[in-house]
N, C-alpha and C positions, 0 to 999 in steps of 0.2 A: 875571810868569814867562814871558811870551811871548818875551823876548829872552835867554834863557839860552844858547842855542846861537848862537855868533857866526859860525861858518863852516859852511855845509852841504856843502863840498867835501871829503868824506872818502873814504878807500879802505879797504874791509874787507880784512882779512888773516886767513888761517887761523892760529889759535892752536894748536889741538890736534885730532887726529883719532884716534878709537879705533874699530877695526873688528874684530869677532870673528866668524868663521864658526862656525856652530853645526851641529847635526845636521840631517839631511834630515827634512822633515816626513813624518808617517805618511800613507798614502793616505787620501783623503777627509777629511782633518783641516781644520777651520775654524781659520784663523789670524787673530788680531787683532793689528795693529801699533799699539802704544801710542806716541804721539808727544807729547812735552812739551818745553817750553823752560825754561831757567834764565838769569838775568841777574845780572851783577855790574858794579859801577862802581868803578874805582880812580882815585884822584887821582894824576896824573903830575907836575904842577907847578901853580903858582897859576892859570894860564890854560888848563889842559887836563886832561881826564879820559879814561880808556880805558873804553869800554863793551864788554863781552864778552857775547855771546849764545851759549848752548850748546843745541843741539837733540839730544835723546835719542830713540832709536827702539829699542823692546824688543818682540819678538814674544811673544804668549801663545797657545799654549804656546811655550816656548823652542825655536826651531828657525830654520833658514835663516841669519840673521845678527842681530847687534845692532850698533848704530853710534851714536856720539856725536861731533858735530862742533861745535867752538867757533870762532867768528870774532869778531875784535875790531876796533875802530876808534877812532882818536884823535879826540876832539872838542874844538875850541877853544871856550871858554866865556867869558861875561861873569862875572867873578868875583863881583861884588856880587850879581847876580841868582842865581847858583848858590848862594851862601851862604844865600839866603832859602828854598831848597827844604828842606822837612822830610825827605823821603825821595828821594834821587837815583835809586834803582832804580825806584821807582814813577813818577817823572817820565819816565825814559827808556823805560819799558815802553810808553808811549803816544805816543812821539815819532817823528819821521821816521827817526831813527837806528835804532830797532827794526825799522821796516819795511824799511829798506835791508839790515840784517843778515839778517832772516828771508828775504827774497827771494834773497839771495846764497847762503844756506845751502841753501834749497830747490833751487837750480840745481846746486850742488855735489853734494848727495845724489843727485839724479837721475843725474848722470854717474857717480858711484861705484857705483851699484846697477844700472846698465844691463844688466850681464851676470849678474845674479842669477836665481834660479829664478822670481821674480815680475816680472822686468823692471824698468825704471826706477821707483824709488819717488818718486812725485810728492807732496811734502808741501806744505801750504798756505804761500804766501809772506807769511804774517802770523804774529805771535807767538802761541804757544799755551801759556799758563801754566796750571798746575793750579789748580783752584778749591779 
């Protein structure tokens, strides 16, 4: 399985951005920002897949903003090795592809939230899947 990814030269591209401004927080309110990731893998052709990572940010209680950012990357694969994978999503969750997407998403989210009430939101440059 070590040779599934044939080319590590990929460029992440923003697939979708959802931003919603919510109400102002109440004074002295403790706000927890829930952050979690979702991943999907789509077959593009016999030698390529698209890996899409979506990072969701939801405040509890609902205030300030909610945001969801999806980035995708086309990955050239060794077809025979890829066919041997039981679950492509699980494979890519721990791959360098996930790390590249997560770090790019973290950078974009920081830039998008720099002028919010809480300042730039710095999320971890690693994937954060719910347990």
